[in-house]
C-alpha positions, -999 to 999 in steps of 0.1 A, spaced: 666 772 -48 694 751 -37 722 737 -59 732 702 -58 751 677 -82 733 646 -92 746 611 -100 751 621 -137 774 650 -126 750 676 -135 745 706 -112 708 711 -106 690 739 -89 662 724 -69 634 742 -49 640 744 -11 604 734 -5 591 717 -36 553 713 -37 547 691 -68 572 663 -69 572 635 -93 592 603 -83 603 579 -109 610 548 -87 584 534 -63 606 513 -40 637 536 -39 623 571 -42 585 571 -36 582 550 -6 610 568 13 592 601 5 559 588 18 576 576 50 587 612 54 552 625 51 556 637 13 530 624 -11 544 631 -46 518 642 -73 531 615 -95 550 583 -93 566 554 -112 547 522 -102 541 486 -110 511 473 -131 493 441 -132 470 454 -159 462 486 -180 441 499 -152 457 487 -120 489 502 -107 506 499 -73 537 508 -54 557 477 -46 552 470 -9 538 505 0 503 495 8 516 470 34 544 492 48 527 527 47 491 522 39 496 545 9 491 534 -28 477 551 -59 441 542 -47 445 557 -12 464 591 -22 463 619 -47 494 604 -63 491 597 -101 506 569 -119 530 581 -146 538 546 -159 567 522 -153 597 519 -174 597 542 -194 577 566 -175 551 587 -196 566 621 -203 531 635 -213 515 624 -180 545 639 -161 540 672 -179 503 673 -172 511 673 -134 532 705 -136 560 692 -113 583 716 -97 608 688 -89 614 654 -108 634 626 -89 645 597 -110 671 570 -111 699 560 -135 678 530 -147 647 549 -156 645 549 -194 623 580 -199 643 607 -219 664 626 -193 665 657 -215 627 657 -218 623 653 -180 648 682 -173 629 704 -197 598 700 -176 613 706 -140 646 705 -122 654 667 -124 677 649 -99 692 615 -109 700 590 -81 718 558 -86 
């Protein structure tokens, strides 16, 4: 584990090599992870219907989207806590503007908040 302080001023112990990351912002967190070769097990995304979700700009930039990877859509804003829990994350990355309950996220896995 490695300790760091997130944007909320909370010290978080994160795994050095997390294997099951959930990312709660497609453009700011998920796409940079994909560009680094890391496919999260779950991600926030955009939706144009109840059944069609996508990462904003990712298919064009990286070729990776929900339909072309093993990444599970966990909703938008707010993200679905139950879907996140079902993925057994070992690290959750979120933003200050994600409206999912931070205490519930932190109860599931180490959670780092970015501004």
